[in-house]
KEVO-758159 format. One record per residue (C-alpha): residue number from 0; chain; x, y, z. Coordinates in steps of 0.1 Angstrom, whole numbers, plus 5000, padded with zeros to 4 digits. Example, Ala and Ser with C-alpha at 12.3 -4.5 7.8 and 13.67 -1.06 7.14 Angstrom:
+-----+---+------+------+------+
:   k : c :   xx :   yy :   zz :
+-----+---+------+------+------+
:   0 : A : 5123 : 4955 : 5078 :
:   1 : A : 5137 : 4989 : 5071 :
+-----+---+------+------+------+
This chain:
+-----+---+------+------+------+
:   k : c :   xx :   yy :   zz :
+-----+---+------+------+------+
:   0 : A : 4977 : 5217 : 4899 :
:   1 : A : 5000 : 5188 : 4893 :
:   2 : A : 4991 : 5153 : 4903 :
:   3 : A : 5017 : 5154 : 4931 :
:   4 : A : 5003 : 5186 : 4945 :
:   5 : A : 4967 : 5172 : 4943 :
:   6 : A : 4977 : 5141 : 4962 :
:   7 : A : 4996 : 5159 : 4989 :
:   8 : A : 4966 : 5182 : 4994 :
:   9 : A : 4944 : 5152 : 4998 :
:  10 : A : 4968 : 5138 : 5024 :
:  11 : A : 4967 : 5170 : 5044 :
:  12 : A : 4929 : 5176 : 5040 :
:  13 : A : 4935 : 5208 : 5019 :
:  14 : A : 4912 : 5219 : 4992 :
:  15 : A : 4919 : 5204 : 4958 :
:  16 : A : 4904 : 5203 : 4924 :
:  17 : A : 4893 : 5167 : 4923 :
:  18 : A : 4897 : 5134 : 4942 :
:  19 : A : 4931 : 5119 : 4934 :
:  20 : A : 4932 : 5083 : 4920 :
:  21 : A : 4960 : 5057 : 4918 :
:  22 : A : 4967 : 5020 : 4924 :
:  23 : A : 4995 : 5001 : 4942 :
:  24 : A : 4996 : 4974 : 4915 :
:  25 : A : 4981 : 4972 : 4880 :
:  26 : A : 4985 : 4938 : 4864 :
:  27 : A : 5000 : 4939 : 4829 :
:  28 : A : 4970 : 4920 : 4815 :
:  29 : A : 4948 : 4950 : 4824 :
:  30 : A : 4974 : 4975 : 4811 :
:  31 : A : 4977 : 4958 : 4778 :
:  32 : A : 4940 : 4954 : 4773 :
:  33 : A : 4934 : 4992 : 4778 :
:  34 : A : 4967 : 5005 : 4763 :
:  35 : A : 4984 : 4979 : 4740 :
:  36 : A : 5021 : 4981 : 4741 :
:  37 : A : 5022 : 5005 : 4771 :
:  38 : A : 5046 : 5001 : 4800 :
:  39 : A : 5033 : 5007 : 4835 :
:  40 : A : 5046 : 5043 : 4835 :
:  41 : A : 5031 : 5049 : 4801 :
:  42 : A : 4998 : 5036 : 4814 :
:  43 : A : 4996 : 5058 : 4845 :
:  44 : A : 5003 : 5088 : 4823 :
:  45 : A : 4978 : 5078 : 4796 :
:  46 : A : 4951 : 5071 : 4822 :
:  47 : A : 4958 : 5103 : 4840 :
:  48 : A : 4965 : 5087 : 4873 :
:  49 : A : 4979 : 5108 : 4901 :
:  50 : A : 5008 : 5086 : 4912 :
:  51 : A : 5032 : 5059 : 4900 :
:  52 : A : 5043 : 5034 : 4926 :
:  53 : A : 5077 : 5018 : 4926 :
:  54 : A : 5097 : 4992 : 4945 :
:  55 : A : 5133 : 4991 : 4954 :
:  56 : A : 5156 : 4968 : 4935 :
:  57 : A : 5168 : 4936 : 4950 :
:  58 : A : 5190 : 4910 : 4933 :
:  59 : A : 5178 : 4875 : 4933 :
:  60 : A : 5192 : 4840 : 4924 :
:  61 : A : 5173 : 4810 : 4912 :
:  62 : A : 5173 : 4781 : 4937 :
:  63 : A : 5148 : 4759 : 4919 :
:  64 : A : 5126 : 4759 : 4888 :
:  65 : A : 5101 : 4784 : 4903 :
:  66 : A : 5119 : 4795 : 4935 :
:  67 : A : 5142 : 4825 : 4939 :
:  68 : A : 5162 : 4838 : 4969 :
:  69 : A : 5165 : 4876 : 4973 :
:  70 : A : 5190 : 4897 : 4991 :
:  71 : A : 5171 : 4894 : 5024 :
:  72 : A : 5176 : 4856 : 5021 :
:  73 : A : 5140 : 4850 : 5016 :
:  74 : A : 5129 : 4822 : 4993 :
:  75 : A : 5100 : 4832 : 4971 :
:  76 : A : 5078 : 4817 : 4944 :
:  77 : A : 5065 : 4839 : 4916 :
:  78 : A : 5028 : 4837 : 4909 :
:  79 : A : 5006 : 4846 : 4880 :
:  80 : A : 5001 : 4880 : 4897 :
:  81 : A : 5027 : 4907 : 4897 :
:  82 : A : 5041 : 4897 : 4931 :
:  83 : A : 5058 : 4868 : 4947 :
:  84 : A : 5047 : 4844 : 4974 :
:  85 : A : 5071 : 4839 : 5004 :
:  86 : A : 5081 : 4803 : 5011 :
:  87 : A : 5108 : 4805 : 5038 :
:  88 : A : 5134 : 4827 : 5054 :
:  89 : A : 5170 : 4825 : 5067 :
:  90 : A : 5163 : 4829 : 5104 :
:  91 : A : 5151 : 4802 : 5128 :
:  92 : A : 5165 : 4813 : 5161 :
:  93 : A : 5182 : 4842 : 5180 :
:  94 : A : 5217 : 4830 : 5169 :
:  95 : A : 5206 : 4832 : 5133 :
:  96 : A : 5195 : 4868 : 5138 :
:  97 : A : 5227 : 4877 : 5156 :
:  98 : A : 5248 : 4865 : 5126 :
:  99 : A : 5225 : 4879 : 5100 :
: 100 : A : 5235 : 4907 : 5077 :
: 101 : A : 5206 : 4926 : 5060 :
: 102 : A : 5207 : 4941 : 5025 :
: 103 : A : 5229 : 4971 : 5021 :
: 104 : A : 5207 : 5002 : 5023 :
: 105 : A : 5233 : 5023 : 5006 :
: 106 : A : 5238 : 5001 : 4975 :
: 107 : A : 5234 : 5025 : 4946 :
: 108 : A : 5216 : 5000 : 4923 :
: 109 : A : 5189 : 4996 : 4950 :
: 110 : A : 5174 : 5028 : 4937 :
: 111 : A : 5176 : 5023 : 4900 :
: 112 : A : 5139 : 5019 : 4894 :
: 113 : A : 5131 : 5048 : 4918 :
: 114 : A : 5155 : 5071 : 4900 :
: 115 : A : 5141 : 5062 : 4866 :
: 116 : A : 5105 : 5069 : 4879 :
: 117 : A : 5115 : 5102 : 4894 :
: 118 : A : 5131 : 5113 : 4861 :
: 119 : A : 5100 : 5101 : 4841 :
: 120 : A : 5074 : 5119 : 4861 :
: 121 : A : 5095 : 5148 : 4871 :
: 122 : A : 5073 : 5163 : 4899 :
: 123 : A : 5042 : 5163 : 4877 :
: 124 : A : 5030 : 5129 : 4890 :
: 125 : A : 5037 : 5117 : 4925 :
: 126 : A : 5062 : 5088 : 4927 :
: 127 : A : 5053 : 5067 : 4957 :
: 128 : A : 5079 : 5043 : 4971 :
: 129 : A : 5069 : 5010 : 4986 :
: 130 : A : 5087 : 5004 : 5020 :
: 131 : A : 5077 : 4984 : 5050 :
: 132 : A : 5069 : 4988 : 5087 :
: 133 : A : 5067 : 4960 : 5113 :
: 134 : A : 5051 : 4929 : 5098 :
: 135 : A : 5060 : 4918 : 5063 :
: 136 : A : 5098 : 4916 : 5065 :
: 137 : A : 5100 : 4900 : 5099 :
: 138 : A : 5073 : 4875 : 5091 :
: 139 : A : 5091 : 4865 : 5059 :
: 140 : A : 5126 : 4863 : 5074 :
: 141 : A : 5113 : 4832 : 5092 :
: 142 : A : 5088 : 4807 : 5080 :
: 143 : A : 5053 : 4822 : 5087 :
: 144 : A : 5044 : 4793 : 5111 :
: 145 : A : 5076 : 4797 : 5131 :
: 146 : A : 5071 : 4835 : 5133 :
: 147 : A : 5036 : 4831 : 5147 :
: 148 : A : 5049 : 4806 : 5173 :
: 149 : A : 5078 : 4829 : 5182 :
: 150 : A : 5053 : 4858 : 5189 :
: 151 : A : 5041 : 4837 : 5219 :
: 152 : A : 5072 : 4817 : 5228 :
: 153 : A : 5102 : 4839 : 5218 :
: 154 : A : 5089 : 4875 : 5217 :
: 155 : A : 5125 : 4888 : 5221 :
: 156 : A : 5133 : 4872 : 5187 :
: 157 : A : 5104 : 4888 : 5170 :
: 158 : A : 5113 : 4922 : 5186 :
: 159 : A : 5149 : 4918 : 5174 :
: 160 : A : 5137 : 4910 : 5138 :
: 161 : A : 5114 : 4940 : 5138 :
: 162 : A : 5140 : 4964 : 5152 :
: 163 : A : 5165 : 4953 : 5126 :
: 164 : A : 5141 : 4957 : 5096 :
: 165 : A : 5129 : 4991 : 5109 :
: 166 : A : 5165 : 5004 : 5110 :
: 167 : A : 5171 : 4992 : 5074 :
: 168 : A : 5139 : 5007 : 5062 :
: 169 : A : 5146 : 5041 : 5078 :
: 170 : A : 5181 : 5041 : 5061 :
: 171 : A : 5164 : 5033 : 5028 :
: 172 : A : 5138 : 5060 : 5034 :
: 173 : A : 5166 : 5085 : 5040 :
: 174 : A : 5182 : 5076 : 5007 :
: 175 : A : 5149 : 5079 : 4989 :
: 176 : A : 5144 : 5114 : 5003 :
: 177 : A : 5178 : 5124 : 4988 :
: 178 : A : 5163 : 5113 : 4955 :
: 179 : A : 5132 : 5135 : 4958 :
: 180 : A : 5106 : 5111 : 4972 :
: 181 : A : 5078 : 5128 : 4992 :
: 182 : A : 5054 : 5100 : 4998 :
: 183 : A : 5058 : 5063 : 5008 :
: 184 : A : 5034 : 5035 : 5015 :
: 185 : A : 5040 : 5005 : 5037 :
: 186 : A : 5024 : 4974 : 5025 :
: 187 : A : 5024 : 4952 : 5056 :
: 188 : A : 4992 : 4933 : 5061 :
: 189 : A : 4980 : 4928 : 5097 :
: 190 : A : 4947 : 4910 : 5093 :
: 191 : A : 4925 : 4883 : 5078 :
: 192 : A : 4889 : 4889 : 5068 :
: 193 : A : 4877 : 4880 : 5103 :
: 194 : A : 4903 : 4899 : 5123 :
: 195 : A : 4940 : 4905 : 5130 :
: 196 : A : 4966 : 4879 : 5124 :
: 197 : A : 4978 : 4884 : 5159 :
: 198 : A : 4960 : 4893 : 5191 :
: 199 : A : 4955 : 4930 : 5200 :
: 200 : A : 4974 : 4924 : 5231 :
: 201 : A : 5004 : 4910 : 5212 :
: 202 : A : 5001 : 4938 : 5187 :
: 203 : A : 5002 : 4965 : 5215 :
: 204 : A : 5031 : 4949 : 5234 :
: 205 : A : 5054 : 4939 : 5205 :
: 206 : A : 5044 : 4956 : 5173 :
: 207 : A : 5028 : 4990 : 5182 :
: 208 : A : 5059 : 5006 : 5199 :
: 209 : A : 5079 : 4997 : 5168 :
: 210 : A : 5052 : 5009 : 5145 :
: 211 : A : 5053 : 5042 : 5162 :
: 212 : A : 5091 : 5043 : 5160 :
: 213 : A : 5092 : 5036 : 5122 :
: 214 : A : 5064 : 5060 : 5115 :
: 215 : A : 5080 : 5087 : 5136 :
: 216 : A : 5113 : 5081 : 5117 :
: 217 : A : 5095 : 5084 : 5083 :
: 218 : A : 5078 : 5116 : 5094 :
: 219 : A : 5111 : 5131 : 5108 :
: 220 : A : 5124 : 5127 : 5072 :
: 221 : A : 5095 : 5148 : 5060 :
: 222 : A : 5077 : 5120 : 5043 :
: 223 : A : 5039 : 5114 : 5040 :
: 224 : A : 5030 : 5079 : 5049 :
: 225 : A : 5001 : 5058 : 5035 :
: 226 : A : 4995 : 5027 : 5055 :
: 227 : A : 4981 : 4996 : 5036 :
: 228 : A : 4967 : 4966 : 5054 :
: 229 : A : 4939 : 4943 : 5041 :
: 230 : A : 4915 : 4926 : 5064 :
: 231 : A : 4894 : 4935 : 5094 :
: 232 : A : 4916 : 4957 : 5116 :
: 233 : A : 4889 : 4973 : 5138 :
: 234 : A : 4903 : 4958 : 5170 :
: 235 : A : 4937 : 4974 : 5163 :
: 236 : A : 4928 : 5004 : 5142 :
: 237 : A : 4933 : 5030 : 5169 :
: 238 : A : 4968 : 5018 : 5174 :
: 239 : A : 4975 : 5020 : 5137 :
: 240 : A : 4962 : 5055 : 5134 :
: 241 : A : 4978 : 5067 : 5167 :
: 242 : A : 5012 : 5056 : 5152 :
: 243 : A : 5012 : 5087 : 5131 :
: 244 : A : 5001 : 5076 : 5096 :
: 245 : A : 4987 : 5102 : 5072 :
: 246 : A : 4964 : 5078 : 5053 :
: 247 : A : 4948 : 5044 : 5057 :
: 248 : A : 4942 : 5020 : 5029 :
: 249 : A : 4922 : 5001 : 5015 :
: 250 : A : 4892 : 4999 : 5039 :
: 251 : A : 4886 : 4963 : 5028 :
: 252 : A : 4849 : 4957 : 5021 :
: 253 : A : 4854 : 4919 : 5018 :
: 254 : A : 4863 : 4918 : 5055 :
: 255 : A : 4834 : 4941 : 5065 :
: 256 : A : 4853 : 4973 : 5069 :
: 257 : A : 4827 : 5001 : 5067 :
: 258 : A : 4838 : 5032 : 5047 :
: 259 : A : 4811 : 5054 : 5063 :
: 260 : A : 4822 : 5045 : 5098 :
: 261 : A : 4859 : 5051 : 5091 :
: 262 : A : 4851 : 5084 : 5075 :
: 263 : A : 4829 : 5096 : 5103 :
: 264 : A : 4852 : 5084 : 5132 :
: 265 : A : 4886 : 5090 : 5117 :
: 266 : A : 4882 : 5113 : 5087 :
: 267 : A : 4894 : 5144 : 5104 :
: 268 : A : 4926 : 5127 : 5116 :
: 269 : A : 4937 : 5108 : 5085 :
: 270 : A : 4931 : 5106 : 5048 :
: 271 : A : 4913 : 5075 : 5035 :
: 272 : A : 4921 : 5055 : 5004 :
: 273 : A : 4902 : 5027 : 4986 :
: 274 : A : 4870 : 5006 : 4991 :
: 275 : A : 4859 : 5000 : 4955 :
: 276 : A : 4856 : 4962 : 4957 :
: 277 : A : 4882 : 4944 : 4935 :
: 278 : A : 4872 : 4909 : 4948 :
: 279 : A : 4836 : 4911 : 4935 :
: 280 : A : 4826 : 4943 : 4917 :
: 281 : A : 4856 : 4950 : 4896 :
: 282 : A : 4861 : 4913 : 4889 :
: 283 : A : 4827 : 4899 : 4884 :
: 284 : A : 4804 : 4930 : 4882 :
: 285 : A : 4793 : 4950 : 4852 :
: 286 : A : 4803 : 4986 : 4842 :
: 287 : A : 4770 : 4998 : 4857 :
: 288 : A : 4779 : 4980 : 4890 :
: 289 : A : 4813 : 4996 : 4890 :
: 290 : A : 4799 : 5031 : 4883 :
: 291 : A : 4774 : 5027 : 4911 :
: 292 : A : 4800 : 5015 : 4936 :
: 293 : A : 4825 : 5042 : 4926 :
: 294 : A : 4799 : 5069 : 4931 :
: 295 : A : 4790 : 5054 : 4965 :
: 296 : A : 4826 : 5056 : 4976 :
: 297 : A : 4829 : 5092 : 4964 :
: 298 : A : 4797 : 5102 : 4981 :
: 299 : A : 4807 : 5088 : 5014 :
: 300 : A : 4844 : 5096 : 5016 :
: 301 : A : 4851 : 5125 : 4994 :
: 302 : A : 4832 : 5153 : 5011 :
: 303 : A : 4855 : 5178 : 5029 :
: 304 : A : 4885 : 5162 : 5012 :
: 305 : A : 4909 : 5137 : 5025 :
: 306 : A : 4899 : 5109 : 5001 :
: 307 : A : 4919 : 5090 : 4975 :
: 308 : A : 4898 : 5068 : 4952 :
: 309 : A : 4911 : 5033 : 4945 :
: 310 : A : 4903 : 4996 : 4945 :
: 311 : A : 4900 : 4977 : 4977 :
: 312 : A : 4935 : 4962 : 4972 :
: 313 : A : 4949 : 4963 : 4936 :
: 314 : A : 4941 : 4958 : 4900 :
: 315 : A : 4949 : 4922 : 4898 :
: 316 : A : 4948 : 4899 : 4867 :
: 317 : A : 4912 : 4890 : 4870 :
: 318 : A : 4899 : 4926 : 4871 :
: 319 : A : 4878 : 4934 : 4840 :
: 320 : A : 4897 : 4962 : 4821 :
: 321 : A : 4864 : 4978 : 4812 :
: 322 : A : 4854 : 4980 : 4849 :
: 323 : A : 4888 : 4996 : 4858 :
: 324 : A : 4884 : 5022 : 4831 :
: 325 : A : 4848 : 5028 : 4843 :
: 326 : A : 4861 : 5035 : 4878 :
: 327 : A : 4886 : 5060 : 4866 :
: 328 : A : 4861 : 5077 : 4842 :
: 329 : A : 4836 : 5079 : 4870 :
: 330 : A : 4861 : 5095 : 4894 :
: 331 : A : 4870 : 5120 : 4866 :
: 332 : A : 4834 : 5131 : 4861 :
: 333 : A : 4819 : 5129 : 4896 :
: 334 : A : 4850 : 5134 : 4917 :
: 335 : A : 4855 : 5172 : 4911 :
: 336 : A : 4852 : 5197 : 4939 :
: 337 : A : 4828 : 5212 : 4948 :
: 338 : A : 4811 : 5178 : 4947 :
: 339 : A : 4776 : 5175 : 4933 :
: 340 : A : 4761 : 5153 : 4960 :
: 341 : A : 4728 : 5150 : 4943 :
: 342 : A : 4744 : 5135 : 4911 :
: 343 : A : 4766 : 5112 : 4932 :
: 344 : A : 4734 : 5099 : 4950 :
: 345 : A : 4715 : 5094 : 4917 :
: 346 : A : 4711 : 5058 : 4906 :
: 347 : A : 4731 : 5048 : 4875 :
+-----+---+------+------+------+
């Protein structure tokens, strides 16, 4: 069974040989500590992970010492992590939106990294493309503060932003399918630790119909969709699941998300990914703590399939390399089907 086959079977709740494992982001510090000299793609092969994740390529220009502007017109600051921090966007009012031209979805160079990953992994390992749904791009095309105000005072502007970005993402998804992509993930966060960034009412009225539209568009292209959002999403989780996703990630323990509850209530409808705590256990805990927590997650979520093991967000720069390796090793030993529930329940 290839890694791609294993992952797709997990997404469809079919019987597989073992629980699949992969991460959205793995900081280069961790990669180099475990596999000196390795590239990201080398590393996922060496560590026998089931997927390589890739972003589309956007040109950017420097506007200040630490600031860059990408093809969306967003101003970003690069951090010590392997991602940027949004600072501001090009849209302040409806007139700006009416005059705005989004990035060209058909630009050939947009897919350079994707094509290289597809050639490297060649169907043996899943290549998962990062696209978006209804929050990240709209909220970054404006300043975040202006966006949040607009939800209440100019909902038609927010709706227009979402509709435009949905169209672009669906065109990009269509191009990705032509290049062989079968699985995407949308990385739009909806919540803080104490609840959603926006009210459930606003989510239902403005965001949910468009979330259903973009998910339906992805599904119509034949794609499997893994939906990522940090935070406590319990007040909007039914809308997220009803939109048509195949898998929910990362079941954030820092925000009080309960893996057992999600498995029991939703585990027959969607696959589940994540929950190994990268804020505490993987960062500050011991190898023993990591093994114990990994076994707990497997024992709760892996029975009857439909589970993908991963951290509760990503393997960031502060994750202890030995803990990440312990998580992967534990999954390899204890995550094989049929599961040995007695060994999973045994203390480390």
